[in-house]
N, C-alpha and C positions, 0 to 999 in steps of 0.2 A: 577693733582694727586690726587688721589684717596685718601680714606681712611682717614682725618682728621677728631680726633675728637673732638681739637679745634682751633680754629682760633681766634689767637690776630691782633686788630686792632690798631698800632701803635710799634713805635721801640725804647720810650724814654725807661728810665728810669724806670718807674712803665710794660712795659709793657715784653721786653727784665728778668723784675725779673722773672715776674710771667712766664713768657716762663721757663727759666732756673729749676725755683722750680720747674712744672711740669716735666722736662724732666729730671729729674735729678732719680726721681720716678723710670726711665724706666726699670731698674733690677728687680726693684721690681716685686713678681708670680700676683699679684694681680691686676700689671698693663696692663700686654697684649702687642697687635701690638700697643696698642695706637700711635698716631701722636700729634704733636700739629705746625704752623705752624705761621707765626709770616709774618706779612704784613703790610712794614713799610716807607710813605712817605717823608721822611728823617728832616721832621716839627719839633722837637722837639724842646723842646725851649731850651734842654741845649747845640745844637751846640750854641747858644751864649755863654755861661756859661764860668767861673773860679771857682773852687770851691776850698774850703779854709775850711770850716766846717759838711763836708760829710764824717759818718765814715767809713772805711777804705780806702781812695782816700787821698793818697800823696797830701798834700794842695797844692795849685797854678796850678796843673791837668786842663788841659783846660776842659771843656763838649764832646769838637770833641774827642780829646783825652778818654775819659772816655766811653765814645760808642764803639768804637770804640776795647776796651780792653771788654764790654758788648759783644758787636755781635759775641767777640776774645771767650770768656767764652762757650756763647749759646753754641759755634760748634762744643766743645767737646761732644754734648749729637747727637747721632744718631735720636734721637728719632725725632729733630727738626728739621724744616728748617724755613728759615727762606729769603722771596724776598720784593725785591724793589714794589712802587705799591702805587695808591691811590683808595681806595675804594669809592665807590662810591653809593652801592646803598643795599642796604641787606634788606630779605625777607626771608620767609619761603617759605617751600616746606612739605611738611604734617609734618616728627617730624624732619624734619632735614632744617639745613640753608643756604640759596644761598646769596653768597657773588662775590658781579661783581666789578673788578678792570676800573679807565680808561685807558688804551690796552686794554681793550680787555676779559680777564681774569676771567676765571669763576669756584670758589670753593664751597665743601657745605664742610659741618660741624654739627655738636652735640649741638657744644654749642661754643656762638661769646663771647670774652672779650673784649669791649670798653674799649679801651688805649690812647686814641688819645689828651689826652694834657686838658686844662678847658680852650683854650680860642674859642673854636668852634666844632662842630661834627652833619658836613653836608650832614650824609651819610641819600639817602633815602629812606624811606618803613618803618624804627625803628618802630616796634612798641612802643614807648616809647617818650615822649619830652625834653630837659633839660631845668631845673631851674637857678633861679640864684643860682648863688655859695658864700655860705653865711663867706665861709672865702679868698674869693678871692683878694679883695683889689680891683677891678675896678669890674664896672659896668660890666662888657661884658663878666665877666669869668662867667661859666657854668657849673653845675656836673648835673648828673642823679643819682632822689631818689632809691636810694633802699633801702634791709633790712639786718638784721646782720650780712651776709653774702655776702653782696657786691652782689644780685642777680638783677637788676629792672625788669624780667620778666624771666618766664616759659628759662632755659639755656642760657638765655642771665646775662652778670656779667659787669661792672663796673674797673675800677685799674686804678691806679694813682692819680695824682688830680682829674681827672675827677669824682670820685671817693668822690671827698669833703675834700684831706686835705688840708694844711695848703702847700705855696710853699715849699718846701723842699725838699732835693735826697731822705732822711733816709724816708720820708715820702711816698712820692709818688713808693721805692722803695718797704717798707713795705705793704703798701697797692695790690699790684703785690703781693704781696708773701702771702697775706693773702686767697687773690682769689684762688690762687693754691692751698697753704693748703687747705681749703674747697672744691676744688674740689679732688683735692686725697684722702678725706676725703672721699668723696662724693664714690669713685668706690670704695677705700680699704675696706669701707659698715663698719668701726668703724674710729672713730679717731685718724689721725695721721698725721705724718711730716716726711719731710727726712733731715737729717744732710749729713754733709761730713763723717758721719765715717759709714760704712753698717750695715747694723738690718739685716739681713736676713729671720727672723722669721715675723719683718713687711709685 
């Protein structure tokens, strides 16, 4: 797959929310021909959940069903692709990232968003290391230190609970969306956002 602009590693609520927000900007003139790829290993903690206090989710909906719905929602955007796989290595090649999976697939992109959850991030060659999560509640929870736009290193962002948020559906989704808005604002050359009501002037 060529011409990927953003690869999101992790298909939980943070990663999928980030991808949907980016992809929903596809019709904007400044978006151009950009593409977003989500690589998901199926390991989201949401698979074990049943949601009762998540905004917009029917109380009692399982996490499995919620993830199915999120993936279907992402599927409405032609600029987004979701593939199954586990990322094992990420490294720089000039001004691009090279992302390798356990199945031997390799992708290149301009920007990476890490959204692997706050229990583990064992990807080889990352230029940064995780630190203890201040809101994780357990000693083995991790996060990546970042600036105010969730940037860990140049063209490397962190989303979802790996970004330091508390373990709540809305928080994980919100951090993913915030990362997307920052990326979109950079592409647009101004502060921007994407809502469901089209704004052709943006």
